[in-house]
Every structure is written in C-alpha cells, then in structure tokens.
N, C-alpha and C positions, 0 to 999 in steps of 0.2 A: 580528568570525565574521558566513559568513552565516547570515542565516533564509530558512524554506520557508513562509508561510504559506497555503497552498492545494493542492490540488491542483485541477483539471477536468479533468470528461470528459464526450467527445462522445459522444453520447445523443442516439438517437433520438425520445424523447420525454422533456427536462425535466420538465416537472409530473408524470411517472409515475416517473420516476427519482428528484425530492425523496423523494416517498411514499416511493417502498419503501426509499431510505435511512435515510429518517426511525422507520420501521415495526421494521426492521432492526436498525437497530446506536443510535440516536438520535445521529443527526450532525449539525454542524452548518453553520458556518462554516464546519470544514475543508476539506468537498464540495462544490465546486461543480460544474452541469450549463450541457454550453453542446450547441449546433443540433447536431446533424450526422449528414450520409447519408453522411460518408467510408467508403469500405469496409476495410474489412477481414476476414481471414480463422484461423481458429485461434489459435496464444498469441501474445497480444498487448504478449506482450515483460517483465507489469511485474504486479505483484500487489503490497496492500496490508493489511499485520499488523495484527490492534487486537489490542494487549497489555495482557491481563486480573492482577485478583489471584489467580480464585479459582476452579474450576474448576466450578464450578456456575455463576460469568457468565458462561463458556467454552455449556453449552450451554441458556443465555439467550438471550443473541445472538442462535447455531446456529439457536437455535428455531421464533422468533422474523423470521428472513430466512428459515429456507424456509416459512413460516409468508405470509409475503412476497411471493414467489415467488421466492423463490430455488431452485438445481440445486444439490445436496449431490455435492462432487467428492474429498474426502478425510470419512470419517464421525469424530467426535469419542470422541481412543484419548490410554490413559494412551504414553508414552514415558518414554525416559531423561532428556529436556530438561525431560519435563511434566508438558502436556496439551494439547489442538487441534486442530481440524478444522479442512477446510479447503470454500467454496462458490463460487456464479461466481448474480454474480448476474442480475434480467432483462436486463441497458443487455449483459451478456458481463465483467464485469469482474470480476476472480476476489480475494476476503478468505480472507482465514486469521486466525483467532481462535484465543490461545496466551494458555495461562501455568505461568509455573515450577513455578509452586504440584503437588504433590500428589491437596491431601487439601484442604476446602473445611474451613477455621476460621471464616468467620464467615456468617452469611444475605448469598446474591448481591443487586445490587446495578448489576449492570449500569450502570456505571462501565468507562468506557474510561480504563488508566491511560497509554497510548501507541497512537499512528500513527505505522505504520513504511508506505517508501516502497518494494518489492524493487525493484531493474529488475535485468531481465539484459538481463548487457551481455558481446560476442562476446571479451572482453581484458579485466579485474578491474583491475589492473596500469598501462595506456589509460588506461582509464577515472580513475581511483584517480587516475593526475600531473595530467589534464585538470579537474578538480574544486576539484586542491589549488592548483592558477592561474588559478579564480575567486575562491575564499575559500573557504569551505574548511575543517577545521579534522580531521585526520581519529581519531577517538576511538577505534578497533580497529580493528586490521588481521590478515589472516589469506591471508602470500602475495597469492596468483590466487586463491583461495580464496571471499573474501568482504573486505567494507568495510564497515566505519558509522563516520558522519561526527559532528561533531559542531558542531547545530546551534542547540545552547542552546535559551534558552527555544522556541525554532517550535513549533507546534501539530503540525509532522511532520515528523515525524524518515528519514531517508534513509541506503538501508544498499543494497550490489552484487552481483549471483552472478554464477554464469558462469551464460549463460544455459539449458544446458542442466540444470544443478544447481538449480536455481529450478523451472523446469519439473516433472524429476525432485518436488522437495517439495512440487508446492501440484498432485499430482497431471496434469496433464496432455503431449502432448503438447507435445515442442520445438518441429515446422512450424510454420511464420505466416503473415500475410500481408498487404502495408494498412498501414494507421494505427495510431497506438501508440491515440490515441481519447482521450491525455493530455495535459495543459498541468498546468504543474509551475510554482505562482508565487513568486517572492519575491527577497528583494534583489541576488541575485547579475547579477541583469542580463536583455538576452533574448538568449538564444541554443542553438542549435539537439546540445544534446552528441553523438556519431563515433557511438552508434548507433539517435540519427535523432527522442530525449526532445523536446522542446520546454520551455524556460525560456518566461517571461512575469517583467515588473519590477513589484515590484507594495509598495508601501512595505511596511513592519512594521506592526500593528497596533501605538500606543501607548495604555498604560491611562490617562482621564479623569480 
C-alpha cells in the first residue's frame, strides 16, 4: 500500500510560511516548504482538509489562522454533513477545516485528527486508474465524482474531486494558470500525474 509522508508547498518565504502554519494549525512534519517564485494565478487545483472532532476545534483553528494572516473564503457554518469553513493561507494555499459533529461534546483540544489532500482533476476515473496502477488502493469511490484512497497509516490522506466541484466546495473560481506549487512526498515513486501534480520519492518514516 502506497503512503504519503508529507506535502511540500512552494512558497516565496519558507520561514514566514512555517511561522504561519505553526501558529494557525500547529502542523509539523506533514507540511514542508520550499522557496520558489514559480508563477501561478487563480485556483491552484487543490485544497487541504483538516478533519477535527468537534465544532469548537473548527472555530479555534480557523480563528488562529485568520489571526495569523489567512483570508476567509467560507465562514464556518453548519450543514447536513457537519460543520466547517475554508481559509486561504498567505502563501495562497487553500485550507478547509471541518468536523462531522454538529455540536461540541467536550473541550476544544486543537487536535487535527486527519489531513486530507484534495486534488481537483479533469477526469476522476482516469486519475483513479493512474493512481491505482502506482499502488494506491481505493477506500471509497463515487463514480466520476469522488475517490478516496486507502493510504494506511500515512500522515496525509489523498482524495480526488472534479476540478470545478472542488473549486465550488472551497468557494473560489475554478480558473487558474501556472504551477500548482505543490509536491507530494511518498513511497509510490517520482512521477507527475495527468493533471500535473508532482510526486517525489520519500521513504516512510519508521518508529524508532
């Protein structure tokens, strides 16, 4: 089973990015930064979802992200699936914070239960085949609309949406040009997928 150990964001200032993500979400080794001036405009074709256990944690993480310099895209609201909101980080990456719970059952812990990288792709079925051929098992699949991969104990999970559907979900226009400014690190090898998302070979972290 292929795993994803980290995602690397190409940013103008890695030190500032590290400071933001530490203050906003408390993320550590799962998100890395690399200095880059690669041109990009509009929607970069991906978003990262932080799944938490209760609405209070959603509010806490979104609040700290806004305090650290993020821009609101969607305010945190209740919906039929739970509670969540979306922000854009100063480097331009989009972050969704959500929970399936609709009310708090305990104190806010600021704990992130799961990190899910959401890739917006032109053809979900074709991208699904591409990734299955490279060792990623399918956990859930809903036709040509959504695929979630089984990446075992990976620090980062992976899911595919239709490009326009993902843009709508996070509250932005689907238009965009230039670099994704994103690299996925895992043990599936080094390659570029059909939508231009780049993977680099990174060995899994083993417990000492």
